[in-house]
Residue, then its C-alpha position, 0 to 999 in steps of 0.5 A: m432213298t431208303m436206307n439199307r439198315h442191314t448194310y450198316y449193321g454189318l459195317i458196325h459189327h465189322g468195325i467194332e470187331c476190328l476195334l476190339i482186336d486192335r485194342l484188346g487183342q481179341f473179339s468176343e460176341l459178348e463184348f459187342p453190345q458193351y462197346l456199341s453202348l459206349i459209342i452210341g448209348k444203345e446195345s443193339c443196332s436195331a434200336m438205333s435210328d438211321e442217323e445213329l447208324v450213320s454216326a456210328v459208321d462215321s466214327l468207326r471209319c474216322e478211327g480207321y476201323l473200316e478202311e478195307m470196307k470204305a467202298s461198302i459205306p453207302h453214304q460215302k458214295 
């Protein structure tokens, strides 16, 4: 089965946006690469392996930042 990487990109972006709003009270596109780097060690989703994408989504889901998007997580179906 081929992974739809863009689905994971969207989930990660949404999750990090929710995380930043929760922790800092705001979201800035400029902060996205910094927080992605803290989670995975890379500043871009496109630089991540499939396994890293799944890991990032799992981390954000476990922290509660993808609650409203659970049905969109392909590897959870």
